[in-house]
Structure formats: C-alpha cells, structure tokens
C-alpha positions as CSV (number, residue, x, y, z in Angstrom):
1,M,0.0,0.0,0.0
2,I,2.9,2.4,0.8
3,K,4.3,2.0,-2.7
4,K,0.9,2.7,-4.2
5,L,0.6,5.8,-2.1
6,V,4.0,7.1,-3.2
7,I,3.2,6.5,-6.9
8,V,-0.2,8.2,-6.7
9,L,1.2,11.2,-4.7
10,I,3.8,11.7,-7.4
11,A,1.1,11.5,-10.1
12,A,-1.1,14.0,-8.1
13,F,1.8,16.4,-7.8
14,A,2.5,16.2,-11.5
15,M,-1.1,16.8,-12.4
16,Q,-1.3,19.8,-10.1
17,S,1.9,21.2,-11.5
18,Y,0.6,20.9,-15.0
19,A,-2.8,22.5,-14.2
20,Q,-3.3,26.2,-14.6
21,E,-6.6,27.9,-13.9
22,G,-9.2,25.4,-12.7
23,T,-11.8,26.8,-15.1
24,A,-12.2,28.9,-18.2
25,S,-15.9,29.7,-17.6
26,P,-16.9,33.4,-18.0
27,Y,-19.5,32.7,-15.2
28,S,-16.6,32.4,-12.7
29,F,-16.6,36.2,-12.8
30,Y,-19.5,36.2,-10.3
31,G,-19.4,35.4,-6.6
32,I,-16.4,33.3,-5.5
33,G,-16.1,31.5,-8.8
34,S,-17.6,28.4,-10.4
35,L,-18.2,25.4,-8.2
36,K,-15.3,23.0,-8.9
37,F,-16.1,20.2,-6.6
38,K,-19.0,17.9,-7.6
39,G,-17.8,14.7,-6.0
40,T,-15.6,11.8,-7.0
41,V,-15.4,10.4,-10.5
42,E,-17.7,7.7,-9.3
43,N,-20.3,10.2,-8.2
44,R,-20.0,12.4,-11.3
45,S,-20.4,9.4,-13.6
46,M,-23.8,8.7,-12.0
47,G,-25.1,12.3,-12.6
48,G,-23.6,13.5,-9.4
49,L,-25.4,11.1,-7.0
50,S,-23.9,11.2,-3.5
51,I,-26.4,8.8,-1.8
52,F,-24.6,5.6,-2.7
53,T,-22.0,4.4,-0.2
54,D,-20.0,1.2,0.0
55,S,-17.0,-0.3,1.7
56,I,-14.4,0.2,-1.1
57,H,-15.0,3.8,-2.4
58,V,-14.6,7.1,-0.6
59,N,-17.7,9.3,-0.6
60,L,-16.5,12.9,-0.3
61,R,-20.0,14.4,-0.1
62,N,-21.5,12.4,2.7
63,P,-19.3,11.9,5.8
64,A,-21.6,9.1,7.1
65,G,-20.0,7.1,4.3
66,Y,-16.7,6.9,6.3
67,A,-18.4,4.2,8.5
68,G,-19.7,0.9,7.3
69,T,-20.2,-2.8,7.8
70,N,-17.2,-5.1,7.9
71,L,-16.6,-7.2,4.8
72,K,-17.3,-10.9,4.6
73,T,-14.2,-11.3,2.4
74,F,-12.2,-10.2,5.5
75,N,-14.1,-12.7,7.8
76,N,-16.2,-9.8,9.1
77,E,-13.1,-8.5,10.9
78,S,-12.5,-5.2,9.2
79,R,-12.9,-2.9,6.2
80,P,-10.2,-1.7,3.9
81,V,-8.3,1.6,4.2
82,K,-9.6,3.6,1.2
83,F,-7.5,6.0,-0.8
84,A,-8.7,8.2,-3.7
85,V,-7.1,10.7,-6.0
86,G,-8.7,12.3,-9.1
87,A,-8.0,14.7,-11.9
88,S,-10.0,16.0,-14.9
89,Y,-9.7,17.7,-18.3
90,S,-12.4,20.1,-19.5
91,S,-13.0,21.4,-23.0
92,L,-15.3,24.4,-23.5
93,N,-16.9,25.8,-26.6
94,L,-18.1,29.3,-25.7
95,E,-20.9,30.7,-27.9
96,S,-22.5,34.2,-28.0
97,D,-24.5,36.1,-30.6
98,S,-21.3,37.7,-31.9
99,G,-19.1,34.5,-32.3
100,S,-17.5,31.6,-30.5
101,E,-14.3,30.7,-28.7
102,K,-12.7,27.5,-27.4
103,A,-10.9,26.9,-24.1
104,S,-9.6,24.0,-22.1
105,T,-8.3,23.3,-18.6
106,T,-6.6,20.4,-16.8
107,T,-6.9,20.2,-13.0
108,F,-6.3,18.2,-9.9
109,D,-9.7,17.4,-8.4
110,Y,-9.2,15.7,-5.0
111,F,-7.0,13.7,-2.7
112,A,-8.6,11.7,0.2
113,L,-7.9,8.9,2.7
114,S,-10.5,7.0,4.8
115,V,-9.4,4.8,7.7
116,P,-11.8,2.3,9.5
117,M,-11.8,2.3,13.3
118,G,-14.4,-0.3,14.5
119,K,-17.8,1.2,14.2
120,F,-16.2,4.6,13.4
121,G,-14.5,5.7,10.2
122,F,-12.1,8.6,9.9
123,G,-11.4,10.6,6.7
124,F,-9.4,13.6,5.5
125,G,-8.3,15.2,2.3
126,L,-7.8,18.2,0.1
127,L,-9.6,19.5,-2.9
128,P,-10.3,22.7,-4.9
129,Y,-13.8,23.9,-4.1
130,T,-14.4,26.8,-6.4
131,S,-12.4,28.2,-9.3
132,V,-12.0,31.6,-11.0
133,G,-10.5,31.8,-14.5
134,Y,-11.9,34.2,-17.1
135,K,-10.7,36.6,-19.8
136,L,-13.5,38.8,-21.0
137,E,-13.8,41.8,-23.3
138,S,-16.8,44.0,-24.2
139,I,-16.8,45.3,-27.8
140,V,-18.8,48.2,-29.1
141,D,-18.7,49.1,-32.8
142,G,-15.7,46.9,-33.3
143,D,-13.6,48.5,-30.6
144,V,-12.7,46.9,-27.2
145,K,-14.2,49.1,-24.5
146,N,-13.5,47.0,-21.4
147,R,-11.2,44.1,-20.5
148,Y,-11.6,41.8,-17.5
149,R,-9.3,39.2,-16.1
150,G,-9.6,36.9,-13.1
151,E,-7.9,33.9,-11.5
152,G,-7.8,32.0,-8.2
153,G,-10.4,30.2,-6.2
154,L,-11.3,28.6,-2.9
155,N,-9.7,25.3,-1.7
156,K,-10.9,23.0,1.0
157,A,-8.9,20.9,3.5
158,F,-11.3,18.6,5.4
159,T,-11.5,16.0,8.1
160,G,-14.6,13.9,8.9
161,L,-15.8,11.2,11.3
162,G,-18.5,8.6,10.6
163,Y,-20.3,6.3,13.1
164,Q,-22.3,3.2,12.4
165,I,-25.3,3.2,14.8
166,N,-26.4,-0.2,13.6
167,E,-26.2,-2.3,10.4
168,K,-28.7,0.0,8.7
169,L,-28.0,3.5,9.9
170,S,-24.8,5.6,9.9
171,V,-24.2,9.3,10.7
172,G,-21.2,11.5,10.1
173,V,-19.8,15.0,10.6
174,E,-17.2,16.8,8.6
175,A,-15.2,20.0,9.3
176,S,-13.6,22.0,6.5
177,Y,-11.1,24.8,6.5
178,N,-11.6,26.9,3.4
179,F,-8.7,29.0,2.0
180,G,-7.5,30.7,-1.1
181,N,-7.5,34.0,-3.0
182,I,-9.3,35.6,-5.9
183,Q,-7.6,38.2,-8.1
184,N,-9.2,40.2,-10.8
185,S,-8.4,43.3,-13.0
186,A,-10.5,45.6,-15.1
187,I,-9.5,48.1,-17.8
188,E,-11.7,50.7,-19.5
189,I,-10.0,51.2,-22.8
190,L,-10.0,54.9,-23.9
191,Y,-9.6,56.2,-27.4
192,D,-8.7,59.6,-28.9
193,D,-11.0,61.6,-31.3
194,E,-9.6,59.6,-34.3
195,G,-10.4,56.2,-32.8
196,N,-6.9,55.4,-31.8
197,I,-6.1,53.9,-28.4
198,I,-4.5,56.6,-26.2
199,Q,-1.0,55.9,-24.8
200,Y,-1.9,55.6,-21.1
201,Q,-4.7,53.5,-19.7
202,T,-5.9,52.9,-16.1
203,R,-6.2,49.4,-14.6
204,E,-8.0,48.5,-11.4
205,D,-6.6,45.4,-9.6
206,N,-8.4,43.6,-6.7
207,R,-7.3,40.7,-4.5
208,S,-9.2,39.0,-1.8
209,D,-7.5,36.5,0.5
210,L,-10.2,34.1,1.9
211,S,-10.3,31.8,4.9
212,G,-12.9,30.3,7.2
213,L,-14.5,27.1,8.6
214,N,-17.7,25.3,7.7
215,F,-19.3,21.9,8.6
216,N,-21.2,19.2,6.7
217,L,-23.6,16.7,8.4
218,G,-24.5,13.4,6.8
219,L,-26.8,10.3,7.3
220,T,-27.1,7.1,5.3
221,Y,-29.7,4.4,5.7
222,K,-29.6,0.9,4.1
223,T,-32.0,-2.0,4.4
224,M,-32.9,-5.1,2.4
225,I,-36.5,-4.7,1.2
226,S,-36.6,-8.2,-0.3
227,D,-34.2,-11.2,-0.7
228,R,-32.5,-9.4,-3.6
229,L,-33.3,-5.7,-3.4
230,E,-31.7,-3.2,-1.2
231,L,-32.9,0.3,-0.4
232,I,-30.2,3.0,0.0
233,S,-31.0,6.5,1.1
234,G,-28.9,9.5,2.2
235,L,-29.1,13.1,3.5
236,T,-26.5,15.8,3.9
237,Y,-26.9,19.3,5.4
238,T,-24.3,22.1,5.3
239,P,-25.3,25.0,7.6
240,K,-24.7,28.6,6.6
241,S,-21.2,29.9,7.4
242,T,-19.0,32.9,6.8
243,I,-15.5,33.4,5.4
244,N,-13.2,36.2,6.2
245,S,-11.9,38.2,3.3
246,N,-8.8,40.4,3.5
247,N,-9.0,42.8,0.5
248,T,-6.6,45.0,-1.4
249,R,-7.3,47.3,-4.3
250,S,-4.9,49.4,-6.5
251,F,-5.0,51.6,-9.6
252,S,-2.2,51.5,-12.1
253,T,-1.3,53.6,-15.1
254,I,-0.4,51.2,-17.9
255,V,0.7,51.1,-21.5
256,I,-0.8,48.4,-23.8
257,N,1.3,47.0,-26.6
258,G,-1.0,47.2,-29.7
259,Q,0.5,44.1,-31.3
260,T,0.7,41.7,-28.3
261,N,-1.8,43.3,-25.9
262,Q,0.9,43.0,-23.2
263,E,0.4,45.5,-20.4
264,F,3.3,47.5,-18.9
265,V,2.8,49.2,-15.6
266,I,4.1,52.8,-15.3
267,N,3.0,53.6,-11.7
268,T,0.6,52.2,-9.1
269,I,-1.5,53.8,-6.3
270,D,-3.1,51.7,-3.5
271,A,-6.7,52.4,-2.6
272,D,-7.6,53.2,1.0
273,L,-10.2,50.4,1.7
274,E,-10.0,51.1,5.5
275,A,-11.9,54.4,4.9
276,D,-14.8,52.5,3.3
277,N,-14.7,49.6,5.9
278,L,-13.8,47.2,3.0
279,K,-10.3,46.2,4.1
280,T,-11.7,43.2,6.0
281,T,-15.1,41.8,5.1
282,E,-17.2,38.7,5.6
283,L,-18.6,36.5,2.8
284,T,-21.7,34.5,3.5
285,L,-21.6,30.9,2.3
286,P,-25.2,29.6,1.8
287,S,-26.7,26.5,3.5
288,R,-27.2,23.4,1.5
289,L,-29.6,20.4,1.8
290,S,-29.4,17.2,-0.2
291,F,-31.5,14.1,0.0
292,G,-32.3,11.1,-2.2
293,A,-32.9,7.3,-2.4
294,G,-32.4,4.4,-4.7
295,I,-32.8,0.6,-5.0
296,G,-30.6,-2.1,-6.4
297,A,-29.2,-5.5,-6.1
298,P,-25.9,-5.5,-4.1
299,R,-22.8,-5.9,-6.3
300,K,-25.1,-6.1,-9.4
301,W,-27.0,-2.8,-10.1
302,F,-28.3,0.4,-8.6
303,L,-30.6,3.2,-9.6
304,G,-31.3,6.3,-7.6
305,A,-32.4,9.9,-7.6
306,E,-31.3,12.9,-5.5
307,Y,-32.5,16.5,-5.0
308,T,-30.3,19.3,-3.7
309,I,-31.3,22.9,-2.7
310,Q,-28.9,25.6,-1.9
311,K,-29.9,28.9,-0.4
312,T,-27.7,30.8,-2.8
313,S,-29.8,33.9,-2.2
314,E,-28.0,34.1,1.2
315,F,-24.6,34.7,-0.6
316,S,-23.1,38.1,0.0
317,N,-19.8,39.8,-0.9
318,P,-19.5,43.4,0.2
319,I,-16.3,44.1,-1.7
320,F,-17.9,43.6,-5.1
321,S,-21.4,44.6,-6.4
322,I,-22.6,43.9,-9.9
323,D,-25.6,45.8,-11.1
324,N,-27.0,43.2,-13.6
325,A,-26.4,40.1,-11.5
326,T,-28.2,38.6,-8.5
327,F,-28.2,35.3,-6.7
328,V,-31.4,33.2,-6.2
329,D,-31.8,29.8,-4.5
330,A,-30.1,27.0,-6.5
331,S,-31.4,23.5,-7.0
332,T,-30.2,20.3,-8.7
333,I,-31.9,17.0,-9.7
334,A,-29.6,14.1,-10.3
335,L,-30.6,10.6,-11.7
336,G,-28.1,7.8,-12.1
337,G,-26.8,4.4,-11.3
338,Y,-24.4,1.5,-12.2
339,F,-24.4,-2.0,-13.5
340,I,-21.9,-4.9,-12.9
341,P,-22.3,-7.9,-15.2
342,N,-20.6,-10.4,-12.8
343,Y,-18.4,-8.9,-10.0
344,N,-16.7,-12.3,-9.2
345,S,-16.1,-13.5,-12.8
346,F,-12.6,-15.0,-13.3
347,S,-12.9,-15.7,-17.0
348,N,-14.0,-12.3,-18.3
349,Y,-12.3,-9.1,-17.1
350,W,-14.9,-6.8,-18.5
351,K,-17.7,-8.6,-16.6
352,R,-16.1,-7.4,-13.4
353,A,-16.0,-3.8,-14.5
354,T,-18.6,-1.3,-13.1
355,Y,-20.5,0.7,-15.8
356,R,-22.1,4.0,-14.7
357,A,-24.4,6.6,-16.2
358,G,-26.5,9.5,-15.1
359,V,-28.0,12.9,-15.9
360,H,-28.4,16.1,-13.9
361,F,-30.4,19.3,-14.2
362,E,-29.2,22.3,-12.3
363,N,-30.3,25.9,-11.6
364,T,-26.9,27.4,-10.6
365,G,-28.5,30.2,-8.6
366,L,-27.0,32.9,-10.7
367,K,-29.3,35.3,-12.5
368,I,-27.9,37.8,-15.1
369,N,-29.9,40.3,-17.0
370,D,-33.1,38.6,-15.6
371,E,-31.9,35.4,-17.2
372,T,-31.4,32.3,-15.0
373,I,-28.2,30.4,-15.6
374,N,-29.0,26.7,-15.9
375,E,-26.9,23.6,-16.5
376,F,-27.7,20.2,-18.0
377,G,-25.3,17.3,-18.3
378,I,-25.2,13.6,-19.3
379,S,-22.4,11.5,-17.8
380,F,-21.0,8.0,-18.4
381,G,-18.2,6.1,-16.7
382,V,-16.5,2.8,-16.0
383,G,-14.7,1.4,-13.0
384,L,-11.8,-1.0,-14.0
385,P,-10.4,-3.5,-11.5
386,V,-6.6,-2.9,-11.0
387,G,-3.9,-4.2,-8.7
388,G,-4.9,-5.8,-5.4
389,I,-8.3,-6.7,-4.1
390,F,-11.1,-4.1,-4.6
391,S,-8.8,-1.4,-6.1
392,N,-9.9,0.2,-9.3
393,A,-9.3,2.9,-11.8
394,N,-12.3,5.0,-12.7
395,L,-12.9,6.9,-16.0
396,G,-15.7,9.4,-16.5
397,F,-17.1,11.3,-19.5
398,E,-19.6,14.1,-19.3
399,I,-21.2,16.4,-21.9
400,G,-23.5,19.2,-21.4
401,K,-24.2,22.9,-21.5
402,R,-24.4,25.9,-19.1
403,G,-26.0,29.3,-19.7
404,T,-27.7,30.8,-22.8
405,T,-27.1,33.1,-25.7
406,S,-30.2,35.2,-24.7
407,Q,-29.8,38.7,-23.3
408,N,-26.2,39.0,-24.7
409,L,-25.0,36.1,-22.5
410,I,-22.7,33.2,-23.2
411,Q,-23.6,29.5,-23.6
412,E,-20.9,27.0,-22.6
413,N,-20.9,23.6,-24.3
414,F,-18.6,21.4,-22.3
415,V,-16.9,18.0,-22.5
416,N,-15.3,16.8,-19.3
417,L,-13.0,13.8,-19.0
418,Q,-12.2,12.5,-15.5
419,I,-9.8,9.9,-14.1
420,S,-9.3,8.6,-10.6
421,L,-7.6,5.8,-8.7
422,S,-9.5,4.2,-5.8
423,L,-7.0,2.0,-3.8
424,N,-7.9,-0.4,-1.0
425,D,-5.7,-2.3,1.4
426,R,-5.8,-3.9,4.9
427,W,-3.7,-2.1,7.5
428,F,-5.1,-3.7,10.6
429,Q,-5.5,-7.4,10.9
430,K,-6.0,-9.8,13.8
431,I,-3.1,-12.2,14.1
432,K,-4.2,-15.8,14.9
433,Y,-2.1,-18.6,16.3
434,N,-2.8,-22.3,16.0
C-alpha cells in the first residue's frame, strides 16, 4: 500500500503542476467562482449522486460514508483503508451572438484517505472547491471598451468522522477549512478623437484572501426490502457559514502593446479600503440540503435519484457589487446508477467492471440580466479493477451545456474527462495462532 501511495502522490503532484486555472468559464466572474467540486469520478459518472456508499469507495460528499459494515471477504473483521485521487480535463466551446471561442483546462480534483476504526470511520483530504479563470472583453462598434481578467479560487482541507449506529444506519460530521484567494483586474479602454487607443490607460486590480470554517452533516440508511433488493438513502446538510476576506485594491497607469496586448505598468497607487470599511469583510456561504434514495441488487446494479437545494440567495460579498447580476436559490436534480455484469467473474475481465451513467439538471442560482443560468449534463463512466483486491481505476465522461445566448449572454458547451484511482488495502489485521 505504501508503494501505491508514493506513486499516486507523485502523479497527483505532476497533475497539479501541469494544471493552470481550474476553469475557463466566464461565469466564474461572479461570486467566489464556479463550483469546482462535484464529488468523486464515481459520483459524477452517475449524474452527481452522493447517496450511494459502499466499503471500497470514498464518498466525499456524505461523511456518514466513512463508517460501514465489515466485509465478509475479511471474515467480518475489518474494512479496507480507502485512498482516492482524481483529476480532470475540460474542453469548452463558448458561444454568443457575436461569435464563439474554445478553451480548455486540466486540473487536480481531489485527494482523500479514509481509515476504518471499528464502528467509526475517519477521513481527511484536500480539494479545490471553487475556481476563477476568465478573460472577457466588451466590444462596441468593433472597438474593445472593457477588458476583464480573473484567477484563483477557494480550496478546502477537510476531516470527517462517521459512526455506524447499527447495520442499517450511519451518521457523520465533517469540518472543512476553506482557504484561497481571488484576483481580478478591469481596464476601461480609452480612445482619442480619431479612434486610436490613447497611450496611457488605467487598470484596477483587486485581490481577496479568503479563509474560514464550515461543517457538513450526513446520514445514510440501508436496508434489504426483499431477498435481492436493497434500499439505500442519504441526507446531507451544510449550515450557513462565513468566510473572512482580506482585501486590497490598487489603480495602475499602464501602456498596452497594440501588437501583443501586453500590459506595462508605469506607476501604481493603493486604494484606502480602510476608509470605506472594506479592508476586511465577511462573505456569507449559503446553506445546502441534499437528500435522495435508490434501490438495487448489491454488487449487481443500482438506480437512484437525488435532489439538492442551496440557499444561494444568502450569498453576499460586500467588496464587489454587480448591477446586472443577482443570486437566487439554486437546485439540482440528479438521476443515475451503475451495473456490474458479474463482479466475481474469473474468466472475463470486462464482466467485473462497473458501468455507470447519469443525468443532472441544475439551476446554478446565478441570474444575469433577468436570465437564470441553468446547467444540463449527461455522464458515463467505467470502473476498472486494478492491482490488489477491490482497487480500481475510474474513468468518467460528461457532456452538457451551461448558460444561454439570450440577453447577450454566453452558452458554454462542455466536455469533461475525469480519471481517478481508488486504492484499498488492509492495514489492521487480527493475528491468529494455532
């Protein structure tokens, strides 16, 4: 197991080093960026379902999943230590009434470890939670009037504890430390009477360093409703919380190279945010409730549905105000499941693979120019057995769209490719003597 961890850690570091901005979405301009974390590859391949939990995969959205029943394969003595790491590639085609552009990103998605402790289960990990990465320009009569740039995002380091009350019911709690920064700049391009860009322009630069705690509560319930069918249900709730934001703002005189668009700073003046009580502010992170249920035959198939509501209307960010954008309550409907032809087949490798599929419909909670920004996606995936017992590599594929071209907005047509490793091993065994 140690050798596996070393290899995966090197791979995760390489993926993170290669990754640049975690998103290229123009909608990351709003709030604290686009939501980056949507679960493990296994979750996302089933439309984003978080209700399904088992003894060999880490569920990063429901802390009750850290606990579970001992495995018969291990003589009912223990569960495996679970390790997971994931990364993704996203390709975007951005469409508007005036044209289209392409963009792509490659990012590290999560790193997590879950350790069994009797009826308890302990987990911890690190993941990017939101991401900012946009390059926008407003054009009037063929001339660029404004230029906006942004990068950064919010990361999450978490630790959780699950407890198995009985064979059917488990509960869990998770504490997260959120940290990161968001940087953005804005330039209003000025022209002379003949339509030429004037030599000196003014650029506004903002930076917010974010930090704060929040909690996530979870519950799972499993029971056999017949000799072959099992009911699985789950619920998670994240209370409203706040994040501290330390802010800076400056104004720079710049010269723009007309050939390369490179910006050269001549001088800079720092704004006095203390005078406006904006040097240190608090951002409100909205509460979130998710619940769902599904049925299936253990180690054969599963089909479930989940509904999530997030009080995005509670979100606030005093340092920035955007006239044409508001936040309303967000919601998501997810449908999905998996199928395993024959989990213990020795003659056919592909019969032991797990095939997943799902669909999700999401109201993102963002409203621009009185137009609600919605998202729709279809996902597919496969879990391939690798290495030792229960370990697997997971591949995911997702296509969909976000936004609209109405009201001078942008529609994102996306293709997401995801890959993860889910490794399992026994660290604690009872030693028996004859």
